[in-house]
N, C-alpha and C positions, 0 to 999 in steps of 0.2 A: 799802739800803746799810748801815743800822745792823746788821741781822741778819747781813750778810756781813762785818762788821767793818771796813768802809771809812770810816765816819764815827763821830764821838763828839761828845757835847755839850760845848761849851766854856763853857757857862753859859746863862742864859735867852736864847733867841733866837739863840744863836751855835752854829754847827756847824763842826767841824774835820775835815779829812781825817786819817786815821790813816796810819801808815807803809804799811800794806797798801793804803790808798786812793791814796796817791801812787804806789805800785808799779803799781796797776791803771791809773791815769791815764797813766803813762809807757808801759805796754804798749799802751793804746788809741792814744796818739799815734803810737807806732812802727807799729802796724798801719795806721792811717790814712795815714801817710806812705808806707808800702809800697804801699798800695792806689792812692794818687794817682800814685805813680811808675809803677806797672804800667799804669794807665789812660793816662798820658802816653806811655809807650813804645808801647802798642798804637795810639794815635792817630798817633804818628809813623810807625810801620810801615805803617799803612793809607794815610797820606798819601804816603809814599814809593812804595808799591806802585801807587797811583793815578797818580802823576806819571810812573812808569816804564812804565806800560802803553802799548802802541802806540796812536797816535792813529787815529781813524777818518778816512776821507777828508774828511768835512765838518767835522772838529774843529779845523782849523788856525786859530789866532788871527791877526788881521791883522798884528800886530807880528812874528809868527813866520813869516809868509809869505815865500817867496823872491821876490826882485825878478824881474820878467819879463825874459826873455832875448831878444835881437834876432836 
C-alpha cells in the first residue's frame, strides 16, 4: 500500500491513508455494495421463480389445500 501511494507514515507506529487511499477505499465500498445488491437481486429473482413454479401433485401444503366438497 505504501508503494501504491495509498498509505503514508504519520509518525512512529502511525499510518495514515492518503487521498488516493481514501479514493481506493470509496471505490472498494462502492464495488462491494454493488456486488451485495446484485447477489440480493439474484436471490430475490430465484425465490420468485421458485414460488411461481407450478406445484407438483404431492407438493400441496396442508394450509393451501382446498376444503373437501360434499
